[in-house]
DSSP file (Angstrom, degrees, kcal/mol; ACC not computed):
  #  RESIDUE AA STRUCTURE BP1 BP2  ACC     N-H-->O    O-->H-N    N-H-->O    O-->H-N    TCO  KAPPA ALPHA  PHI   PSI    X-CA   Y-CA   Z-CA
    1    1 A M              0   0    0      0, 0.0     2,-0.2     0, 0.0     0, 0.0   0.000 360.0 360.0 360.0 135.5    8.1  -14.6   35.3
    2    2 A K        -     0   0    0      1,-0.1     2,-0.1     3,-0.0     3,-0.0  -0.483 360.0-117.8 -76.3 142.5    6.2  -14.1   32.0
    3    3 A D        -     0   0    0     -2,-0.2     2,-0.3     1,-0.1    -1,-0.1  -0.479  39.3 -95.6 -71.8 150.2    7.3  -16.0   28.9
    4    4 A K        -     0   0    0     -2,-0.1     2,-0.3     1,-0.1    -1,-0.1  -0.543  46.7-137.8 -66.7 126.4    8.4  -13.8   26.0
    5    5 A Q        -     0   0    0     -2,-0.3    -1,-0.1     1,-0.0     3,-0.1  -0.658   7.1-122.8 -92.4 143.0    5.3  -13.5   23.8
    6    6 A E        -     0   0    0     -2,-0.3     2,-0.1     1,-0.1    -1,-0.0  -0.531  44.0 -91.1 -73.4 146.4    5.3  -13.7   20.0
    7    7 A P        -     0   0    0      0, 0.0    -1,-0.1     0, 0.0     5,-0.0  -0.424  41.8-170.7 -59.1 130.3    3.9  -10.6   18.3
    8    8 A S        +     0   0    0     -2,-0.1     2,-0.2    -3,-0.1    -2,-0.0   0.427  57.8  64.2-106.3   0.0    0.2  -11.4   17.8
    9    9 A S  S >  S-     0   0    0      1,-0.0     3,-1.2     0, 0.0    25,-0.1  -0.702  90.2-106.8-119.1 172.8   -0.7   -8.5   15.6
   10   10 A M  G >  S+     0   0    0     23,-0.3     3,-1.7     1,-0.2    77,-0.2   0.579 102.6  88.9 -71.9  -9.0    0.1   -7.3   12.1
   11   11 A A  G >   +     0   0    0     22,-0.3     3,-2.1     1,-0.3    -1,-0.2   0.656  63.0  85.0 -64.9 -14.2    2.2   -4.5   13.7
   12   12 A D  G X   +     0   0    0     -3,-1.2     3,-1.7     1,-0.3     4,-0.4   0.674  69.7  79.8 -62.8 -13.4    5.2   -6.9   13.8
   13   13 A V  G X  S+     0   0    0     -3,-1.7     3,-0.7     1,-0.3    -1,-0.3   0.820  89.3  54.9 -59.6 -29.1    5.8   -5.7   10.2
   14   14 A Y  G <  S+     0   0    0     -3,-2.1    -1,-0.3     1,-0.2    -2,-0.2   0.474  88.8  76.8 -84.5  -2.3    7.4   -2.6   11.8
   15   15 A S  G <  S+     0   0    0     -3,-1.7    -1,-0.2    -4,-0.2     2,-0.2   0.666 101.0  35.3 -82.3 -15.2    9.8   -4.6   13.9
   16   16 A G  S <  S-     0   0    0     -3,-0.7     2,-0.4    -4,-0.4     0, 0.0  -0.497 108.1 -58.9-120.8-168.0   12.1   -5.3   10.9
   17   17 A E        -     0   0    0     -2,-0.2     2,-0.2     1,-0.0    -2,-0.1  -0.619  52.9-138.2 -79.1 132.0   13.2   -3.5    7.8
   18   18 A L        -     0   0    0     -2,-0.4    -4,-0.0    -4,-0.1    69,-0.0  -0.601  14.0-118.3 -87.8 148.7   10.3   -2.5    5.5
   19   19 A T     >  -     0   0    0     -2,-0.2     4,-2.6     1,-0.1     5,-0.2  -0.410  35.5-104.8 -72.3 162.6   10.4   -2.8    1.7
   20   20 A P  H  > S+     0   0    0      0, 0.0     4,-2.2     0, 0.0    86,-0.2   0.888 124.0  51.9 -57.7 -37.9   10.1    0.5   -0.1
   21   21 A L  H  > S+     0   0    0     84,-2.3     4,-2.2     2,-0.2     5,-0.2   0.907 109.5  49.0 -65.7 -40.8    6.6   -0.3   -1.0
   22   22 A Q  H  > S+     0   0    0     83,-0.3     4,-1.9     2,-0.2    -1,-0.2   0.901 110.4  51.2 -64.0 -40.6    5.7   -1.0    2.6
   23   23 A R  H  X S+     0   0    0     -4,-2.6     4,-0.7     2,-0.2    -2,-0.2   0.898 108.6  53.3 -62.0 -38.9    7.3    2.3    3.6
   24   24 A H  H >< S+     0   0    0     -4,-2.2     3,-0.8     1,-0.2     4,-0.3   0.948 114.9  37.9 -61.3 -49.9    5.2    4.0    1.0
   25   25 A V  H >X S+     0   0    0     -4,-2.2     3,-1.5     1,-0.2     4,-0.5   0.709  98.6  78.7 -78.3 -18.4    1.9    2.6    2.3
   26   26 A A  H >< S+     0   0    0     -4,-1.9     3,-0.9     1,-0.3    -1,-0.2   0.776  80.0  71.2 -61.1 -25.1    2.9    2.9    6.0
   27   27 A F  T << S+     0   0    0     -3,-0.8    -1,-0.3    -4,-0.7    -2,-0.2   0.877  97.9  49.2 -55.4 -37.1    2.1    6.6    5.8
   28   28 A F  T <4 S+     0   0    0     -3,-1.5     2,-1.9    -4,-0.3    -1,-0.3   0.632  86.6  88.6 -81.2 -13.9   -1.5    5.6    5.6
   29   29 A D    X<  +     0   0    0     -3,-0.9     3,-1.4    -4,-0.5    -1,-0.2  -0.590  59.5 177.6 -83.0  79.9   -1.3    3.3    8.6
   30   30 A R  T 3  S+     0   0    0     -2,-1.9    -1,-0.2     1,-0.3     6,-0.1   0.793  75.7  38.0 -61.7 -33.6   -2.1    6.1   11.0
   31   31 A N  T 3  S-     0   0    0      4,-0.2    -1,-0.3    -3,-0.2    -2,-0.1   0.373 103.3-128.2-100.8   4.7   -2.1    4.0   14.2
   32   32 A K    <   +     0   0    0     -3,-1.4   -18,-0.1    -6,-0.2    -2,-0.1   0.841  66.4 132.4  54.6  41.5    0.9    1.8   13.1
   33   33 A D  S    S-     0   0    0      2,-0.4   -23,-0.3   -20,-0.0   -22,-0.3   0.382  79.4-108.2 -98.9   3.3   -0.9   -1.5   13.8
   34   34 A G  S    S+     0   0    0    -23,-0.2    52,-1.9     1,-0.2    53,-0.5   0.440  93.0  94.5  87.5  -0.4    0.1   -2.9   10.4
   35   35 A I  E     -A   85   0A   0     50,-0.2     2,-0.7    51,-0.1    -2,-0.4  -0.991  61.3-152.1-129.1 129.1   -3.5   -2.7    9.0
   36   36 A I  E     -A   84   0A   0     48,-3.4    48,-2.4    -2,-0.4    -7,-0.1  -0.886  15.1-162.6-104.6 112.3   -4.8    0.2    7.0
   37   37 A S     >  -     0   0    0     -2,-0.7     4,-2.2    46,-0.2     3,-0.3  -0.442  35.1-106.9 -84.1 162.7   -8.6    0.7    7.4
   38   38 A P  H  > S+     0   0    0      0, 0.0     4,-2.5     0, 0.0     5,-0.1   0.873 123.0  56.5 -56.7 -35.4  -10.6    2.8    4.9
   39   39 A A  H  > S+     0   0    0      1,-0.2     4,-2.6     2,-0.2     5,-0.1   0.885 106.9  48.5 -63.9 -37.5  -10.8    5.5    7.6
   40   40 A E  H  > S+     0   0    0     -3,-0.3     4,-2.6     2,-0.2    -1,-0.2   0.878 109.5  51.8 -70.6 -36.6   -7.0    5.6    7.8
   41   41 A T  H  X S+     0   0    0     -4,-2.2     4,-2.3     2,-0.2    -2,-0.2   0.931 111.2  48.6 -61.9 -44.2   -6.8    5.8    4.0
   42   42 A Y  H  X S+     0   0    0     -4,-2.5     4,-2.4     1,-0.2    -2,-0.2   0.943 112.1  47.9 -58.4 -49.6   -9.3    8.7    4.2
   43   43 A E  H  X S+     0   0    0     -4,-2.6     4,-2.2     1,-0.2    -2,-0.2   0.883 110.5  52.5 -61.0 -39.2   -7.2   10.4    6.9
   44   44 A G  H  X S+     0   0    0     -4,-2.6     4,-1.2     2,-0.2    -1,-0.2   0.911 109.5  47.9 -64.2 -42.9   -4.0    9.9    4.9
   45   45 A F  H  <>S+     0   0    0     -4,-2.3     5,-2.5     1,-0.2     3,-0.3   0.893 112.0  49.9 -65.1 -39.2   -5.5   11.5    1.8
   46   46 A R  H ><5S+     0   0    0     -4,-2.4     3,-1.5     1,-0.2    -1,-0.2   0.884 105.9  58.0 -64.4 -37.0   -6.8   14.5    3.9
   47   47 A A  H 3<5S+     0   0    0     -4,-2.2    -1,-0.2     1,-0.3    -2,-0.2   0.793 105.3  49.5 -64.9 -27.9   -3.3   14.8    5.5
   48   48 A I  T 3<5S-     0   0    0     -4,-1.2    -1,-0.3    -3,-0.3    -2,-0.2   0.348 128.4 -96.9 -94.4   7.9   -1.8   15.3    2.0
   49   49 A G  T < 5S+     0   0    0     -3,-1.5    -3,-0.2     1,-0.3    -2,-0.1   0.531  71.5 148.0  97.7   7.2   -4.4   18.0    1.2
   50   50 A A      < -     0   0    0     -5,-2.5    -1,-0.3    -6,-0.2    -2,-0.0  -0.436  48.6-109.0 -72.8 150.9   -7.0   16.0   -0.8
   51   51 A G     >  -     0   0    0     -2,-0.1     4,-2.5     1,-0.1     5,-0.2  -0.135  29.8 -99.8 -73.2 173.7  -10.6   17.2   -0.5
   52   52 A V  H  > S+     0   0    0      2,-0.2     4,-2.5     1,-0.2     5,-0.2   0.926 120.2  46.7 -61.8 -48.2  -13.3   15.3    1.3
   53   53 A A  H  > S+     0   0    0      2,-0.2     4,-2.7     1,-0.2     5,-0.2   0.931 115.0  45.4 -64.8 -46.5  -14.9   13.8   -1.8
   54   54 A L  H  > S+     0   0    0      1,-0.2     4,-2.9     2,-0.2     5,-0.2   0.918 113.9  50.1 -62.6 -43.0  -11.5   12.6   -3.3
   55   55 A S  H  X S+     0   0    0     -4,-2.5     4,-2.1     2,-0.2    -2,-0.2   0.908 112.9  45.8 -62.9 -42.5  -10.4   11.2    0.1
   56   56 A A  H  X S+     0   0    0     -4,-2.5     4,-2.0    -5,-0.2    -2,-0.2   0.927 115.0  46.9 -66.8 -45.1  -13.7    9.3    0.6
   57   57 A G  H  X S+     0   0    0     -4,-2.7     4,-2.7    -5,-0.2     5,-0.2   0.907 112.2  50.3 -63.0 -42.1  -13.6    8.0   -3.0
   58   58 A A  H  X S+     0   0    0     -4,-2.9     4,-3.1    -5,-0.2     5,-0.5   0.898 108.4  52.9 -63.3 -41.1  -10.0    6.9   -2.7
   59   59 A A  H  X S+     0   0    0     -4,-2.1     4,-1.7    -5,-0.2     5,-0.4   0.924 113.3  42.8 -61.5 -44.8  -10.6    5.1    0.6
   60   60 A V  H  X S+     0   0    0     -4,-2.0     4,-1.9     3,-0.2    -2,-0.2   0.947 120.2  42.2 -65.9 -48.3  -13.5    3.1   -0.9
   61   61 A F  H  X S+     0   0    0     -4,-2.7     4,-1.8    -5,-0.2     5,-0.2   0.949 118.9  41.6 -65.7 -52.5  -11.6    2.4   -4.2
   62   62 A I  H  X S+     0   0    0     -4,-3.1     4,-3.1    -5,-0.2     5,-0.5   0.950 120.7  40.8 -65.8 -50.8   -8.2    1.6   -2.8
   63   63 A N  H  X S+     0   0    0     -4,-1.7     4,-1.7    -5,-0.5    -1,-0.2   0.873 113.1  55.8 -67.4 -35.0   -9.3   -0.4    0.2
   64   64 A G  H  < S+     0   0    0     -4,-1.9    -1,-0.2    -5,-0.4    -2,-0.2   0.862 118.2  33.3 -64.1 -35.2  -11.9   -2.2   -1.9
   65   65 A L  H  X S+     0   0    0     -4,-1.8     4,-0.6    -5,-0.2    -2,-0.2   0.895 127.7  34.6 -87.1 -44.9   -9.3   -3.3   -4.4
   66   66 A L  H  X S+     0   0    0     -4,-3.1     4,-1.9    -5,-0.2    19,-0.2   0.818 103.6  71.6 -83.5 -30.8   -6.2   -3.9   -2.3
   67   67 A G  H  X S+     0   0    0     -4,-1.7     4,-0.8    -5,-0.5     3,-0.5   0.933 101.0  42.2 -52.4 -56.1   -7.8   -5.1    0.9
   68   68 A P  H  4 S+     0   0    0      0, 0.0     3,-0.4     0, 0.0    -1,-0.2   0.845 113.9  53.7 -63.0 -32.2   -8.9   -8.6   -0.4
   69   69 A K  H  < S+     0   0    0     -4,-0.6    -2,-0.2     1,-0.2    -3,-0.1   0.814 112.7  42.4 -71.4 -29.2   -5.6   -9.1   -2.2
   70   70 A T  H  < S+     0   0    0     -4,-1.9    -1,-0.2    -3,-0.5    18,-0.2   0.481  83.3 121.6 -97.0  -3.3   -3.5   -8.4    0.9
   71   71 A K     <  -     0   0    0     -4,-0.8     3,-0.1    -3,-0.4    13,-0.0  -0.410  67.2-118.5 -63.6 127.4   -5.6  -10.4    3.4
   72   72 A P    >   -     0   0    0      0, 0.0     3,-1.8     0, 0.0    -1,-0.1  -0.308  37.6 -91.6 -62.5 149.7   -3.5  -13.1    5.0
   73   73 A E  T 3  S+     0   0    0      1,-0.3     3,-0.1     3,-0.0     0, 0.0  -0.320 112.8  17.0 -59.1 146.5   -4.6  -16.7    4.4
   74   74 A N  T 3  S+     0   0    0      1,-0.2     2,-0.5    -3,-0.1    -1,-0.3   0.549  93.1 134.3  65.9   9.8   -7.1  -18.0    7.1
   75   75 A E    <   -     0   0    0     -3,-1.8     2,-0.6    -4,-0.0    -1,-0.2  -0.774  44.1-153.2 -90.0 130.2   -7.8  -14.4    8.2
   76   76 A K        -     0   0    0     -2,-0.5    -3,-0.0    -3,-0.1     0, 0.0  -0.909  14.2-175.2-105.0 123.2  -11.4  -13.6    8.7
   77   77 A T        -     0   0    0     -2,-0.6     3,-0.1     6,-0.0     5,-0.0  -0.909  31.9-103.3-116.1 145.8  -12.4  -10.0    8.3
   78   78 A P    >   -     0   0    0      0, 0.0     3,-1.4     0, 0.0     4,-0.4  -0.315  53.1 -86.7 -62.0 148.6  -15.8   -8.5    8.9
   79   79 A P  T 3  S+     0   0    0      0, 0.0     0, 0.0     0, 0.0     0, 0.0  -0.253 109.0  10.1 -57.5 141.7  -17.8   -7.8    5.7
   80   80 A F  T 3  S+     0   0    0     -3,-0.1   -16,-0.0     1,-0.1     0, 0.0   0.654  95.6 106.9  65.1  20.3  -17.2   -4.4    4.0
   81   81 A K    <   -     0   0    0     -3,-1.4    -1,-0.1     2,-0.1   -14,-0.0   0.824  52.1-173.2 -91.6 -37.8  -14.2   -3.6    6.2
   82   82 A F        -     0   0    0     -4,-0.4   -15,-0.2     1,-0.1     2,-0.1   0.863   8.2-170.2  46.8  54.5  -11.6   -4.1    3.5
   83   83 A P        -     0   0    0      0, 0.0     2,-0.5     0, 0.0   -46,-0.2  -0.470  15.6-137.9 -71.6 145.3   -8.4   -3.7    5.6
   84   84 A I  E     -A   36   0A   0    -48,-2.4   -48,-3.4    -2,-0.1     2,-0.7  -0.912  12.6-142.7-102.1 128.5   -5.1   -3.4    3.8
   85   85 A Y  E >   -A   35   0A   0     -2,-0.5     3,-1.2   -19,-0.2   -50,-0.2  -0.832   3.0-156.2 -97.5 113.6   -2.3   -5.4    5.4
   86   86 A V  G >  S+     0   0    0    -52,-1.9     3,-1.5    -2,-0.7     4,-0.2   0.867  92.5  59.8 -55.5 -40.6    1.0   -3.6    5.2
   87   87 A K  G 3  S+     0   0    0    -53,-0.5     3,-0.3     1,-0.3    -1,-0.3   0.820 113.3  36.9 -58.8 -32.6    2.9   -6.9    5.5
   88   88 A N  G X  S+     0   0    0     -3,-1.2     3,-2.2   -18,-0.2    -1,-0.3   0.117  76.5 119.3-108.1  19.4    1.3   -8.3    2.3
   89   89 A I  G X   +     0   0    0     -3,-1.5     3,-2.1     1,-0.3    -1,-0.2   0.795  65.6  69.9 -60.5 -27.4    1.1   -5.1    0.2
   90   90 A H  G >  S+     0   0    0      1,-0.3     3,-1.1    -3,-0.3    -1,-0.3   0.755  89.3  64.2 -61.1 -22.5    3.3   -6.7   -2.4
   91   91 A K  G <  S+     0   0    0     -3,-2.2    -1,-0.3     1,-0.2    -2,-0.2   0.594  90.1  68.9 -75.4  -9.7    0.3   -9.0   -3.2
   92   92 A G  G <   +     0   0    0     -3,-2.1    -1,-0.2    -4,-0.3    -2,-0.2   0.360  66.1 128.8 -92.1   5.4   -1.6   -5.9   -4.3
   93   93 A K    <   -     0   0    0     -3,-1.1     2,-0.3    10,-0.1     9,-0.0  -0.316  43.4-160.2 -60.2 147.3    0.5   -5.3   -7.5
   94   94 A H    >   -     0   0    0      1,-0.0     3,-1.8     0, 0.0    -1,-0.1  -0.791  30.6 -97.8-133.2 170.0   -1.8   -4.9  -10.5
   95   95 A G  T 3  S+     0   0    0      1,-0.3    -2,-0.0    -2,-0.3    -1,-0.0   0.770 119.5  51.5 -60.9 -31.3   -1.8   -5.1  -14.3
   96   96 A S  T 3  S+     0   0    0     33,-0.1    -1,-0.3    32,-0.0    -3,-0.0   0.218  82.7 136.6 -91.9  16.4   -1.5   -1.3  -14.8
   97   97 A D    <   -     0   0    0     -3,-1.8    33,-1.9     1,-0.1    -4,-0.0  -0.294  57.9-136.1 -62.5 145.3    1.5   -1.2  -12.4
   98   98 A T        -     0   0    0     31,-0.3    33,-0.2    33,-0.0    -1,-0.1   0.654  34.3-122.8 -78.0 -16.2    4.5    0.9  -13.5
   99   99 A G  S    S+     0   0    0      2,-0.1    12,-0.2    31,-0.1    13,-0.1   0.530  75.8 125.9  85.7   5.6    7.0   -1.7  -12.5
  100  100 A V  S    S+     0   0    0     11,-0.2     8,-3.3     7,-0.1     2,-0.4   0.796  73.4  46.4 -68.7 -27.4    8.8    0.6  -10.2
  101  101 A Y  B    S-B  107   0B   0      6,-0.2     6,-0.2    10,-0.1    -2,-0.1  -0.936  87.1-134.1-112.5 139.6    8.4   -1.9   -7.4
  102  102 A D    >   -     0   0    0      4,-2.6     3,-2.1    -2,-0.4    -3,-0.1  -0.170  40.8 -83.9 -81.3-176.7    9.1   -5.6   -7.9
  103  103 A S  T 3  S+     0   0    0      1,-0.3   -10,-0.1     2,-0.1    -1,-0.1   0.604 131.2  51.2 -67.9  -9.9    6.8   -8.5   -6.8
  104  104 A H  T 3  S-     0   0    0      2,-0.1    -1,-0.3   -13,-0.0   -14,-0.2   0.324 121.9-103.8-105.5   5.5    8.3   -8.3   -3.3
  105  105 A G  S <  S+     0   0    0     -3,-2.1   -84,-2.3     1,-0.3   -83,-0.3   0.618  72.3 144.7  85.4  12.9    7.8   -4.6   -2.9
  106  106 A R        -     0   0    0    -86,-0.2    -4,-2.6   -87,-0.2    -1,-0.3  -0.663  54.2-109.7 -87.9 143.0   11.5   -3.6   -3.6
  107  107 A Y  B     -B  101   0B   0     -2,-0.3     2,-0.6    -6,-0.2    -6,-0.2  -0.464  22.8-154.3 -71.3 136.3   12.2   -0.4   -5.4
  108  108 A R     >  -     0   0    0     -8,-3.3     4,-2.0    -2,-0.2     5,-0.2  -0.877   8.9-173.5-116.2  97.0   13.6   -0.8   -8.9
  109  109 A Y  H  > S+     0   0    0     -2,-0.6     4,-2.8     1,-0.2     5,-0.2   0.887  83.5  53.0 -58.4 -44.0   15.7    2.4   -9.7
  110  110 A I  H  > S+     0   0    0      1,-0.2     4,-2.5     2,-0.2    -1,-0.2   0.900 109.1  49.3 -62.8 -40.6   16.3    1.4  -13.4
  111  111 A Q  H  > S+     0   0    0      2,-0.2     4,-2.2     1,-0.2    -1,-0.2   0.898 111.5  49.9 -64.1 -39.5   12.6    0.9  -14.0
  112  112 A F  H  X S+     0   0    0     -4,-2.0     4,-2.5   -12,-0.2    -2,-0.2   0.926 110.9  49.0 -64.2 -44.5   11.9    4.3  -12.4
  113  113 A S  H  X S+     0   0    0     -4,-2.8     4,-2.3     1,-0.2    -2,-0.2   0.914 110.9  50.3 -60.7 -43.6   14.5    6.0  -14.6
  114  114 A S  H  X S+     0   0    0     -4,-2.5     4,-2.5     1,-0.2    -1,-0.2   0.895 109.8  51.6 -61.6 -40.7   13.1    4.3  -17.7
  115  115 A L  H  X S+     0   0    0     -4,-2.2     4,-2.2     1,-0.2    -2,-0.2   0.931 110.7  46.6 -62.2 -47.1    9.6    5.5  -16.7
  116  116 A T  H  X S+     0   0    0     -4,-2.5     4,-2.2     1,-0.2    -1,-0.2   0.874 111.9  51.3 -67.2 -35.8   10.7    9.1  -16.2
  117  117 A I  H  X S+     0   0    0     -4,-2.3     4,-2.9     2,-0.2     5,-0.3   0.924 109.8  50.0 -64.7 -44.1   12.6    9.1  -19.6
  118  118 A R  H  X S+     0   0    0     -4,-2.5     4,-1.8     1,-0.2     6,-0.3   0.893 111.3  49.4 -60.4 -39.6    9.5    7.8  -21.4
  119  119 A M  H  X>S+     0   0    0     -4,-2.2     4,-0.9     2,-0.2     5,-0.7   0.910 113.4  45.9 -66.7 -41.3    7.4   10.5  -19.8
  120  120 A K  H  <5S+     0   0    0     -4,-2.2     3,-0.3     1,-0.2    -2,-0.2   0.924 115.0  45.4 -67.8 -45.0    9.9   13.2  -20.8
  121  121 A T  H  <5S+     0   0    0     -4,-2.9    -1,-0.2     1,-0.2    -2,-0.2   0.793 114.9  47.1 -72.8 -27.1   10.4   12.0  -24.4
  122  122 A S  H  <5S-     0   0    0     -4,-1.8    -1,-0.2    -5,-0.3    -2,-0.2   0.641 101.6-131.8 -86.7 -13.6    6.7   11.5  -25.0
  123  123 A G  T  <5 +     0   0    0     -4,-0.9     2,-0.2    -3,-0.3    -3,-0.2   0.558  62.6 136.0  74.7   6.0    5.8   14.9  -23.6
  124  124 A S      < -     0   0    0     -5,-0.7    -1,-0.3    -6,-0.3    -2,-0.2  -0.586  50.0-160.8 -88.7 147.8    3.2   13.1  -21.6
  125  125 A R        +     0   0    0     -2,-0.2     2,-0.3    -3,-0.1    -1,-0.1   0.312  64.9 105.0-102.2   4.9    2.5   13.8  -17.9
  126  126 A K  S    S-     0   0    0     -7,-0.1     2,-0.5     1,-0.0    -2,-0.1  -0.639  73.4-125.5 -88.4 142.8    0.7   10.5  -17.7
  127  127 A V        -     0   0    0     -2,-0.3    -2,-0.1    -8,-0.0   -11,-0.0  -0.766  29.0-154.9 -85.6 127.4    2.2    7.5  -16.0
  128  128 A M        -     0   0    0     -2,-0.5     3,-0.1   -13,-0.1    -9,-0.1  -0.778  20.3-101.8-105.1 147.7    2.2    4.5  -18.3
  129  129 A P        -     0   0    0      0, 0.0   -31,-0.3     0, 0.0   -32,-0.1  -0.214  51.3 -85.2 -60.5 156.0    2.3    0.8  -17.4
  130  130 A A              0   0    0    -33,-1.9   -31,-0.1     1,-0.1   -33,-0.0  -0.331 360.0 360.0 -61.8 143.9    5.6   -1.1  -17.6
  131  131 A A              0   0    0    -33,-0.2    -1,-0.1    -3,-0.1   -32,-0.1   0.456 360.0 360.0 -82.4 360.0    6.3   -2.4  -21.1
């Protein structure tokens, strides 16, 4: 009889409850292995109707910036692959972040409400960083 094996891939992120931020980025994990490749980012952008150029640019930009930030410690990735790890997406928060997700990837309703109120009162359609 085989011993029960521990999950050996990043896909174990889907075995439990996802944070709202993880659910958001999971759309781009087309094969649900817990890792978003630039090709999957491209496919995800195409799936939402973005053009070829925007999808290609987004894949390079997003994976290039978030991939290294979400890489697990001691994980070796081939050069120029820039995978994004869904499990560690909370590590990809950045300075121009709106604050709608906290540092653990949980949704912050009050911050979202504040953001939408600021947008309505300023007449701006631009998303502004959290104050």
